[in-house]
MARKOL-608521 format. One line per field, with one value per residue (C-alpha): residue number from 0; chain; y, x, z. Coordinates in steps of 0.5 Angstrom, whole numbers, plus 2048, in hexadecimal, padded with zeros to 3 digits. Layout:
i: c(NUM,...)
ch: c(A,...)
y: c(Y,...)
x: c(X,...)
z: c(Z,...)
***
This chain:
i: c(0,1,2,3,4,5,6,7,8,9,10,11,12,13,14,15,16,17,18,19,20,21,22,23,24,25,26,27,28,29,30,31,32,33,34,35,36,37,38,39,40,41,42,43,44,45,46,47,48,49,50,51,52,53,54,55,56,57,58,59,60,61,62,63,64,65,66,67,68,69,70,71,72,73,74,75,76,77,78,79,80,81,82,83,84,85,86,87,88,89,90,91,92,93,94,95,96,97,98,99,100,101,102,103,104,105,106,107,108,109,110,111,112,113,114,115,116,117,118,119,120,121,122,123,124,125,126,127,128,129,130,131,132,133,134,135,136,137,138,139,140,141,142,143,144,145,146,147,148,149,150,151,152,153,154,155,156,157,158,159,160,161,162,163,164,165,166,167,168,169,170,171,172,173,174,175,176,177,178,179,180,181,182,183,184,185,186,187,188,189,190,191,192,193,194,195,196,197,198,199,200,201,202,203,204,205,206,207,208,209,210,211,212,213,214,215,216,217,218,219,220,221,222,223,224,225,226,227,228,229,230,231,232,233,234,235,236,237,238,239,240,241,242,243,244,245,246,247,248,249,250,251,252,253,254,255,256,257,258,259,260,261,262,263,264,265,266,267,268,269,270,271,272,273,274,275,276,277,278,279,280,281,282,283,284,285,286,287,288,289,290,291,292,293,294,295,296,297,298,299,300,301,302,303,304,305,306,307,308,309,310,311,312,313,314,315,316,317,318,319,320,321,322,323,324,325,326,327,328,329,330,331,332,333,334,335,336,337,338,339,340,341,342,343,344,345,346,347,348,349,350,351,352,353,354,355,356,357,358,359,360,361,362,363,364,365,366,367,368,369,370,371,372,373,374,375,376,377,378,379,380,381,382,383,384,385,386,387,388,389,390,391,392,393,394,395,396,397,398,399,400,401,402,403,404,405,406,407,408,409,410,411,412,413,414,415,416,417,418,419,420,421,422,423,424,425,426,427,428,429,430,431,432,433,434,435,436,437,438,439,440,441,442,443,444,445,446,447,448,449,450,451,452,453,454,455,456,457,458,459,460,461,462,463,464,465,466,467,468,469,470,471,472,473,474,475,476,477,478,479,480,481,482,483,484,485,486,487,488,489,490,491,492,493,494,495,496,497,498,499,500,501,502,503,504,505,506,507,508,509,510,511,512,513,514,515,516,517,518,519,520,521,522,523,524,525,526,527,528,529,530,531,532,533,534,535,536,537,538,539,540,541,542,543,544,545,546,547,548,549,550,551,552,553,554,555,556,557,558,559,560,561,562,563,564,565,566,567,568,569,570,571,572,573,574,575,576,577,578,579,580,581,582,583,584,585,586,587,588,589,590,591,592,593,594,595,596,597,598,599,600,601,602,603,604,605,606,607,608,609,610,611,612,613,614,615,616,617,618,619,620,621,622,623,624,625,626,627,628,629,630,631,632,633,634,635,636,637,638,639,640,641,642,643,644,645,646,647,648,649,650,651,652,653,654,655,656,657,658,659,660,661,662,663,664,665,666,667,668,669,670,671,672,673,674,675,676,677,678,679,680,681,682,683,684,685,686,687,688,689,690,691,692,693,694,695,696,697,698,699,700,701,702,703,704,705,706,707,708,709,710,711,712,713,714,715,716,717,718,719,720,721,722,723,724,725,726,727,728,729,730,731,732,733,734,735,736,737,738,739,740,741,742,743,744,745,746,747,748,749,750,751,752,753,754,755,756,757,758,759,760,761,762,763,764,765,766,767,768,769,770,771,772,773,774,775,776,777,778,779,780,781,782,783,784,785,786,787,788,789,790,791,792,793,794,795,796,797,798,799,800,801,802,803,804,805,806,807,808,809,810,811,812,813,814,815,816,817,818,819,820,821,822,823,824,825,826,827,828,829,830,831,832,833,834,835,836,837,838,839,840,841,842,843,844,845,846,847,848,849,850,851,852,853,854,855,856,857,858,859,860,861,862,863,864,865,866,867,868,869,870,871,872)
ch: c(A,A,A,A,A,A,A,A,A,A,A,A,A,A,A,A,A,A,A,A,A,A,A,A,A,A,A,A,A,A,A,A,A,A,A,A,A,A,A,A,A,A,A,A,A,A,A,A,A,A,A,A,A,A,A,A,A,A,A,A,A,A,A,A,A,A,A,A,A,A,A,A,A,A,A,A,A,A,A,A,A,A,A,A,A,A,A,A,A,A,A,A,A,A,A,A,A,A,A,A,A,A,A,A,A,A,A,A,A,A,A,A,A,A,A,A,A,A,A,A,A,A,A,A,A,A,A,A,A,A,A,A,A,A,A,A,A,A,A,A,A,A,A,A,A,A,A,A,A,A,A,A,A,A,A,A,A,A,A,A,A,A,A,A,A,A,A,A,A,A,A,A,A,A,A,A,A,A,A,A,A,A,A,A,A,A,A,A,A,A,A,A,A,A,A,A,A,A,A,A,A,A,A,A,A,A,A,A,A,A,A,A,A,A,A,A,A,A,A,A,A,A,A,A,A,A,A,A,A,A,A,A,A,A,A,A,A,A,A,A,A,A,A,A,A,A,A,A,A,A,A,A,A,A,A,A,A,A,A,A,A,A,A,A,A,A,A,A,A,A,A,A,A,A,A,A,A,A,A,A,A,A,A,A,A,A,A,A,A,A,A,A,A,A,A,A,A,A,A,A,A,A,A,A,A,A,A,A,A,A,A,A,A,A,A,A,A,A,A,A,A,A,A,A,A,A,A,A,A,A,A,A,A,A,A,A,A,A,A,A,A,A,A,A,A,A,A,A,A,A,A,A,A,A,A,A,A,A,A,A,A,A,A,A,A,A,A,A,A,A,A,A,A,A,A,A,A,A,A,A,A,A,A,A,A,A,A,A,A,A,A,A,A,A,A,A,A,A,A,A,A,A,A,A,A,A,A,A,A,A,A,A,A,A,A,A,A,A,A,A,A,A,A,A,A,A,A,A,A,A,A,A,A,A,A,A,A,A,A,A,A,A,A,A,A,A,A,A,A,A,A,A,A,A,A,A,A,A,A,A,A,A,A,A,A,A,A,A,A,A,A,A,A,A,A,A,A,A,A,A,A,A,A,A,A,A,A,A,A,A,A,A,A,A,A,A,A,A,A,A,A,A,A,A,A,A,A,A,A,A,A,A,A,A,A,A,A,A,A,A,A,A,A,A,A,A,A,A,A,A,A,A,A,A,A,A,A,A,A,A,A,A,A,A,A,A,A,A,A,A,A,A,A,A,A,A,A,A,A,A,A,A,A,A,A,A,A,A,A,A,A,A,A,A,A,A,A,A,A,A,A,A,A,A,A,A,A,A,A,A,A,A,A,A,A,A,A,A,A,A,A,A,A,A,A,A,A,A,A,A,A,A,A,A,A,A,A,A,A,A,A,A,A,A,A,A,A,A,A,A,A,A,A,A,A,A,A,A,A,A,A,A,A,A,A,A,A,A,A,A,A,A,A,A,A,A,A,A,A,A,A,A,A,A,A,A,A,A,A,A,A,A,A,A,A,A,A,A,A,A,A,A,A,A,A,A,A,A,A,A,A,A,A,A,A,A,A,A,A,A,A,A,A,A,A,A,A,A,A,A,A,A,A,A,A,A,A,A,A,A,A,A,A,A,A,A,A,A,A,A,A,A,A,A,A,A,A,A,A,A,A,A,A,A,A,A,A,A,A,A,A,A,A,A,A,A,A,A,A,A,A,A,A,A,A,A,A,A,A,A,A,A,A,A,A,A,A,A,A,A,A,A,A,A,A,A,A,A,A,A,A,A,A,A,A,A,A,A,A,A,A,A,A,A,A,A,A,A,A,A,A,A,A,A,A,A,A,A,A,A,A,A,A,A,A,A,A,A,A,A,A,A,A,A,A,A,A,A,A,A,A,A,A,A,A,A,A,A,A,A,A,A,A,A,A,A,A,A,A,A,A,A,A,A,A,A,A,A,A,A,A,A,A)
y: c(7DB,7E0,7DF,7E6,7EA,7E7,7EC,7F1,7ED,7EC,7F4,7F5,7F0,7F3,7FA,7F7,7F4,7FA,7FE,803,800,803,80A,80A,808,80D,812,812,815,80F,811,812,80C,808,808,803,7FD,7F8,7F1,7F3,7F6,7EF,7EE,7F4,7F6,7FC,7FD,800,806,80D,810,815,811,813,810,816,81D,822,825,82A,82E,829,823,826,823,828,828,82E,82F,834,83A,838,834,831,82D,827,826,821,823,81E,823,829,829,82F,830,835,839,83D,840,842,849,84B,850,856,85D,860,861,864,868,864,869,86D,873,873,86C,86F,873,86D,868,86C,86D,865,864,868,865,85E,860,862,85C,85F,859,85A,862,860,85B,861,866,861,861,868,864,860,862,860,85A,856,855,84F,849,849,844,844,841,83B,836,834,82E,82C,825,823,821,819,81A,81C,815,812,80B,80D,806,807,80E,80F,815,814,818,814,817,813,817,81D,81C,81C,817,817,811,80F,80C,80F,80D,807,80B,80B,812,814,81B,81C,822,824,82B,82B,82E,82E,830,835,832,82F,829,826,820,81E,817,812,80B,80C,810,817,816,81D,823,829,830,833,83A,83E,843,846,84A,84F,855,852,851,84B,84A,845,846,842,83E,839,83D,841,846,849,850,853,856,856,85B,860,861,85B,85A,85D,857,853,853,84C,848,845,842,845,84D,84F,857,85B,861,863,868,86D,870,870,876,875,873,86B,86A,865,85E,858,856,84F,84B,844,840,83A,836,830,82B,826,81F,820,81B,81C,822,829,830,836,83C,83E,845,847,844,83D,837,831,82A,826,81F,81E,818,81C,823,826,82C,830,836,83B,841,847,84E,855,853,856,855,857,85E,860,863,860,866,866,85F,85E,857,855,84F,84E,84E,849,844,844,843,83D,83A,83A,837,832,830,82E,827,822,820,81A,81E,823,81E,81A,821,822,81B,81B,822,820,819,81C,81F,81A,814,816,813,80D,80A,803,802,7FB,7F9,7F2,7EE,7EC,7F3,7F5,7F2,7F3,7FB,7FB,7FA,7FF,7FA,7F9,7F2,7EF,7F2,7F3,7FB,800,804,80C,810,813,80C,80A,811,80F,808,80A,80A,803,800,804,803,805,805,80B,80F,80D,811,817,817,817,81C,821,821,821,827,82B,829,82B,832,834,834,838,83F,83F,842,83E,83A,83E,83C,838,836,839,836,83B,83C,843,84A,84A,844,842,846,84A,844,848,844,844,845,842,83B,83A,83C,839,832,832,831,82C,826,829,827,821,81E,820,826,82B,82F,830,834,839,83E,83F,841,846,848,849,84E,852,852,855,85B,85D,85B,85F,865,863,861,868,86C,868,866,86A,864,861,85B,859,856,853,852,84D,84E,84F,84F,84F,856,854,858,858,85D,85A,857,85B,85A,858,856,84F,84D,854,856,851,852,84B,84A,84B,848,841,842,843,83C,839,83C,838,832,832,832,82D,828,82A,82C,831,836,83B,83B,83D,842,846,845,843,846,84D,84C,849,84F,854,850,84F,857,858,853,856,85D,85A,857,85C,85C,859,857,853,855,850,852,853,854,859,859,852,84D,846,845,845,844,848,847,84A,84F,84F,854,84F,853,850,852,84F,854,853,852,84D,847,841,840,847,845,83E,841,846,840,83C,842,844,83D,83C,842,841,83A,83D,842,83C,839,83F,841,847,845,84C,851,856,853,84C,84F,853,84D,848,84D,84E,846,846,84B,848,845,83D,839,839,833,835,833,82D,82B,82D,832,83A,83D,844,847,847,841,845,841,83E,83E,839,834,830,836,833,837,833,839,838,832,835,833,82B,82C,82E,831,82E,831,82C,825,81E,81E,825,827,821,825,82A,824,821,828,828,821,824,82A,826,822,828,82B,824,821,825,82B,82D,828,82D,82C,825,824,828,824,81E,821,823,81C,819,81E,81B,814,813,80E,80D,814,816,810,813,819,816,812,818,81C,816,819,81A,821,822,829,82A,82A,82D,830,829,828,82A,827,821,820,822,81C,81F,81E,826,827,82B,830,831,834,831,833,830,830,82A,826,828,826,81F,82B,83F,83A,83C,838,839,835,836,831,82D,827,827,827,820,81E,821,81E,817,818,81A,814,810,814,81A,81D,822,824,81E,81A,815,812,80C,80B,80F,80F,809,806,7FF,7FC,800,800,7FA,7F9,7FE,802,809,80B,812,816,81C,81D,823,822,821,81A,816,810,80A,805,7FF,7FB,7F5,7F3,7FA,7F9,7FC,7F8,7FC,803,806,80C,810,817,81A,81F,81F,81B,81B,817,815,813,80D,80D,807,805,806,804,809,808,80C,80C,80F,811,813,816,812,80C,808,805,7FF,7FE,7F9,7F9,7F9,7FF,7FC,7FD,7F7,7F9,7FF,801,806,80C,80C,812)
x: c(816,814,80D,809,80A,810,815,811,811,818,819,815,81A,820,81D,81C,823,826,822,81F,818,815,818,816,80F,80E,812,817,81E,823,828,82F,831,82C,82E,834,834,83A,83A,83E,838,835,83A,839,833,830,82A,82E,82B,82E,82B,82E,82B,82A,827,825,823,828,82C,830,82F,834,830,82A,828,828,823,822,820,825,822,81E,822,820,824,820,822,81D,81B,815,811,814,816,81A,81B,820,81E,822,821,827,825,825,82B,82D,82E,82D,831,838,83D,843,848,84D,850,856,858,85C,861,861,863,869,86C,86B,86E,874,875,875,87A,87E,87E,87A,875,873,872,86E,86A,868,867,862,85D,85B,859,854,84C,846,844,83F,838,835,831,82B,826,81E,81C,81A,813,812,80D,80B,808,804,807,807,80C,811,811,813,816,81D,81F,819,81C,81F,821,823,825,824,828,825,81E,821,81C,81D,819,818,815,814,80F,80B,805,804,804,809,80A,80D,80F,812,815,817,818,815,819,813,80E,813,810,813,80E,80D,808,807,803,802,7FF,7F9,7F3,7F3,7FA,7FD,7FD,802,803,807,80A,80F,814,81A,821,81F,81B,814,80C,808,801,7FC,7F8,7F2,7F2,7F7,7FC,802,805,80C,80E,815,81B,823,827,829,830,834,836,83D,842,845,84D,84F,855,85B,85B,855,855,850,851,84E,84A,848,84C,847,843,83B,837,831,82B,829,827,821,823,820,819,816,810,80F,808,806,800,7FD,7F9,7F6,7F2,7EB,7E8,7EB,7EE,7ED,7F1,7F1,7F5,7F9,7FB,7FA,801,801,7FD,7FA,7F8,7F4,7F3,7F5,7F7,7FC,7FE,802,806,808,80C,80E,813,815,819,819,820,81F,827,82D,82C,825,825,820,81C,81B,819,812,812,80C,80F,809,805,80A,80A,802,802,807,803,7FD,800,803,7FD,7FA,7FE,7FD,802,804,804,809,80D,80D,80F,814,817,817,81A,820,821,822,828,82A,829,82E,834,835,83B,83C,843,845,84B,849,843,841,841,83D,837,839,83A,833,82F,833,832,836,839,837,830,82A,82B,82B,831,831,835,83A,83C,83E,842,845,847,849,851,850,84B,84C,846,845,83E,83F,843,83D,839,83D,83E,836,835,839,835,82F,831,833,82C,829,82C,82D,828,827,824,826,82C,833,835,838,83D,838,834,82D,82D,82E,82B,82E,82E,835,838,83F,843,83C,83A,83D,83F,847,84A,851,84F,848,843,847,848,840,83F,845,840,83B,83E,842,83C,837,833,835,82E,830,836,831,830,838,838,832,836,83D,839,837,83E,840,83C,83E,845,846,845,84A,84F,84E,84E,853,858,857,856,851,84D,84A,84D,84B,84E,84E,847,841,839,832,833,839,83F,845,849,84F,84D,84E,854,85B,85E,85F,858,855,85A,859,857,856,84F,84B,851,850,849,84A,84D,847,844,849,848,841,842,847,842,83C,83F,839,83B,835,837,83E,83C,837,839,840,844,842,843,84A,84B,84A,84E,854,854,855,85B,85E,85E,85F,866,86C,873,878,87F,882,87B,877,870,86E,869,86A,868,866,865,864,85D,85D,864,86A,872,878,87B,883,883,880,879,873,86F,86A,86B,870,86F,86D,86B,86B,863,862,867,863,85C,85E,862,85B,857,85B,85B,854,852,857,854,84D,84F,851,84A,846,84B,84D,855,856,853,858,857,859,85F,861,85F,864,86A,869,869,870,872,86F,874,874,872,879,87C,87F,885,882,87F,878,874,875,86F,872,876,87C,87E,87B,87C,875,873,86D,86F,869,864,85D,85D,861,860,867,864,85E,862,861,85A,855,85A,85D,864,867,866,86A,86B,86E,871,873,879,873,86F,875,875,86E,86F,874,870,86A,86E,871,86A,868,862,85F,85A,852,84E,84E,855,855,851,855,85B,858,856,85D,860,85B,85E,864,861,864,85E,861,862,85B,858,85C,858,852,853,855,84F,84B,84C,846,845,842,83E,840,847,848,84F,852,851,854,84F,84B,843,83E,838,834,83A,83B,842,846,84B,849,844,840,841,83E,843,847,840,840,847,847,844,855,852,84B,845,841,840,83F,83D,842,83F,840,847,847,843,847,84E,84B,848,850,852,84E,84E,852,851,853,84F,853,856,852,856,853,854,85A,85A,856,858,858,859,853,84E,850,849,845,840,83F,83A,838,83E,840,846,848,846,83F,840,83D,841,83F,845,845,84B,84D,852,855,855,851,84C,847,846,840,840,83B,839,832,833,83A,83F,846,84D,850,857,855,85B,85B,862,866,861,85F,859,855,84E,849,843,83D,837,831,835,838,83E,841,849,84C,852,857,853,850,849,845,83E,83A,833,82E,82D,826,824)
z: c(7EB,7F1,7F4,7F2,7F8,7FB,7F9,7FC,803,802,801,808,80B,809,80B,812,813,811,817,812,811,817,816,80E,810,816,813,818,816,818,81D,81B,820,81D,816,816,81B,81C,81E,824,827,828,82D,831,836,833,838,83E,840,840,846,84C,852,859,85F,863,862,860,866,862,85B,858,85A,856,84F,849,844,83E,837,836,838,83F,844,84A,850,853,85B,85C,863,866,86B,867,860,85D,856,854,84E,848,842,83E,83C,844,845,848,844,83E,837,839,835,834,832,836,832,837,835,82F,834,839,833,831,838,839,832,834,83B,837,832,837,83B,841,842,849,847,841,845,84A,845,841,846,843,83D,841,841,845,847,844,846,84A,848,84C,84F,84D,854,858,857,85E,85F,866,868,86D,874,872,86D,872,875,86E,86D,86B,868,863,861,85A,856,84F,849,843,83D,838,839,83D,842,84A,84E,856,859,860,865,86B,86F,86A,864,85E,85C,855,852,84B,849,842,83E,837,831,82C,831,835,83C,842,844,84A,84C,853,854,859,859,85D,85C,85F,862,85F,864,863,862,85D,85C,858,85C,859,85C,857,858,856,858,857,857,855,84F,84C,853,850,84E,851,84E,850,84D,84F,84C,84C,84F,84A,84D,850,857,857,856,85C,85C,85B,85F,85D,856,854,855,850,852,857,855,84E,84B,849,84F,84D,850,84C,84F,84F,848,847,846,842,844,845,846,848,847,84B,849,84E,84B,84F,84E,84C,850,857,85B,85C,85A,85F,85F,865,867,860,85E,85F,85C,861,85E,863,861,85A,856,852,850,84A,84B,845,846,840,841,83C,83D,83A,837,830,82E,830,82D,830,837,83B,83C,834,834,831,833,838,83C,840,839,836,83C,83C,835,835,83B,837,831,836,839,832,833,839,83D,839,832,836,838,831,82D,832,831,82A,829,82E,82C,825,827,82D,829,824,827,82B,82F,832,836,839,83D,83C,839,841,843,83D,840,848,846,842,848,84D,853,859,859,860,860,85B,85C,857,858,858,853,858,85A,853,853,85A,858,851,853,855,850,84A,848,840,841,845,840,83B,840,841,839,838,83E,83A,834,838,83C,835,832,839,839,832,82C,826,828,82F,832,832,838,83D,843,846,840,842,849,84F,856,858,856,857,854,853,84E,84D,849,843,83C,83D,836,838,838,83B,836,831,835,836,82E,82D,82D,828,822,823,827,822,825,820,821,828,826,823,829,829,822,823,829,825,820,826,829,822,822,829,827,821,826,82B,826,823,829,82D,828,822,81E,819,81A,821,827,82E,834,83A,83D,83A,83C,839,836,832,836,832,836,83B,842,848,84C,84B,844,845,844,841,83C,836,82F,82C,82F,828,824,828,827,820,81F,821,81B,816,81A,819,811,811,815,811,80A,80A,805,806,80E,80C,807,80B,812,813,80E,810,817,815,811,816,81B,816,815,81C,81D,817,81A,821,81F,81F,81C,821,820,81A,816,81B,81C,824,828,82E,833,834,83A,83A,83E,845,846,848,847,84B,847,846,84B,850,850,84F,849,844,83E,839,831,82C,831,82E,82E,82B,825,825,825,81F,81B,81C,81A,814,811,812,80E,809,808,808,803,7FE,800,7FE,7F8,7FC,7FC,7F8,7FD,800,807,805,802,808,80C,808,809,810,811,80F,814,81A,81F,81F,826,82A,82E,835,837,83B,835,837,832,834,837,836,830,835,83A,840,847,848,850,84F,84A,84C,84A,848,841,83B,837,833,831,82D,826,828,82B,829,823,81E,81D,821,81F,81F,817,815,81C,820,824,826,828,82C,830,831,834,839,83A,83C,841,844,845,849,84A,84F,84D,84D,849,843,843,844,83E,83A,83B,839,833,832,833,82F,829,82A,82A,831,833,83A,83C,839,83D,843,843,842,848,84C,84B,84F,856,85A,85C,863,863,86A,869,862,864,865,85E,857,851,852,851,856,857,852,84D,84C,84C,851,850,856,856,851,849,844,83E,841,840,839,838,83A,843,855,85B,85D,85F,859,853,84B,846,841,83F,838,838,83B,835,830,833,833,82C,82A,82D,828,822,81F,818,813,80D,80A,80F,814,81A,81D,824,825,82C,82E,835,833,83A,83D,837,833,830,82E,829,828,822,81F,821,81C,818,814,80D,80E,810,815,819,81C,81F,823,826,829,82E,82D,825,820,81D,818,816,813,80F,80C,809,808,803,800,7FD,800,800,807,809,80E,814,819,81C,816,811,80C,807,802,803,7FE,801,7FD,7FF,801,802,809,808,80D,80E,811,816,810,80D,807,805,806,805,803,804,802,807,809,80D)
***
């Protein structure tokens, strides 16, 4: 007989043991990484910090630390006597809505097609310049917050200085000692309260003395309001500065195709509000020159900053906007001031960790290193090492914890620069210091924008993709006009470069980069991918399918009859890559580049599958797509065993070119795979070897993902290792790829997409971090809607022990996997809201798993189910 009440206590103990009790009691959702646990985790150190660390103030922009809430961004330099905080708001761009059509394009198109048909590729390339359009508009900066401290700070103790970005809380902290006072600054950008927050404090009474102000490189006016607020009002140029001519390898064209004679139009207006609060019991607040605020003798100070613009969507002219950015910024500030600093911080952390804590990763090259790496200290002295030192030593140490850091950094940056309701991540995320940023800071649709979102699904951040889908909707509206006028086609089209106004016409300049009609089609593959991961049928029906229909309609009209009944694209380029024509002349325009056809195959396959899901298989459009599918040329293999990049086997003058366009079907596409196309996979392997290892950061991480798809762990890891090359900002031209000290990936310059994938030579930057995160996820878990491949490209000798928890797989399944001594040990699988059947694959072993909604399943190394639990969320 069980004593009365004992059964209830036993139930409580079970809940506590299963780690769900706290969440149930407090009403806190259990994170995906906490749903399932493995006994192997007990032997691994889970306490090591995820920090980007410096021991001094930033000397370069790529030393500064980024924070953001999707819309507002800031770069923290951490200066001691003088602090500068670069500020960004994601809707600040030059320009106004444009006309993205060219009535002369059809005549030019006919001439170019005739030249291509006649085999005059160099002449077609020259003629195709007349299909080019005007340049995109330019991403702008908001301005700078400047904080000037008293002279005593200049004599700070350098050994006490530390500047740290904590990825776990999305907070930057700066600490140092000066004149026997320990100073602390904390910085974060809150998504729920739409505010940048800074707290400055010291450990002695009345120790704070500083002056704060706002400035901007844009047209602006700043003034003090209500004795404790600074307001910055300004506007963006209504017309961009004419683009510069770039040098070798990165020629983005010269002047716009069409001269504009109208007066400068009114641009986007903006406003920022800085609010300064100091301790009640000590300190004095004064106004300086009507533009600055001075604190004297304070114990602590809290700075809040809000900002907004008059941007009212890509189809509203700034002059017609009814939005009042100053009023909006003041209203947001009033709301933020209802919360104390502690409350603002708690709300920020709760919101951020609801996303960031979905995935955890622990990698170890031995049981001993797991402990040593967790504290990140030098072996010979009790000194915390900087992140730059970790990157610099990676070539010899190959510390797996540094891989973990960069993987999670990519996830952090995506959360920080893309949230529901914001603009999509641009070429630099949201961070920018210039009024003329590299490549205009514009979203590039021939890899960069797509790459920014590669980790959104596999790395469990699906919400961060919503701005991309809103953007695709805008592109479809303008792209419908471009398709109709320029090409006489139905549906919609987008080319290589766009901007906040959803530009869909070709870029300026040479055809090698400007003439590329597949930008919208590539973006549409993200719509289908979102569905395959989430199985959200309402999203497919209401959002994705209408956009995919319009894309497919354009592609059907763009394809033309070729010889032997094959459908062709003409003109066609392989992004940013030239070839040598049979007559020995350099050219870039031909027909049916491999990437064109692979993207079209991907879109056609996706819309046929989507139609089946929605009961639309008998629609006329789908019938046309099916007929066209059978008439597309297959991927061809060259005489040297590599995949042909163009329809003909042209001579390639740059075999190590950074783009891997003709491997799109392998990754991120799905038309090439080891099971159904082994000969093409072998050719893809030869292609990767032919391209070589060198390249910018985004290219390196794309190669890592491609090798992972081939289940080649050795080469995939080699590309991971290749990325860990510390770039010297003073000598950027000496580097190709690599990482800056703040872990931004280098082209160089900086581009964010390679950060997202693990993120032409010119000393600037763009942002590619997510690609690294996506590539590492691809090494550990791959999937189709029906299949799940476990540890397909695990570098067993480099990461022999590890656990990754909370990754997403296609089919709506969450995956956690642990391994030991290079071999799979346990796998956890679950689905929140649907039943599914998965074929599990591991090193030649295959098993079928029936996944019922609301259950958590544990499988052993033989892929046998050894445990089931109820999913408590």
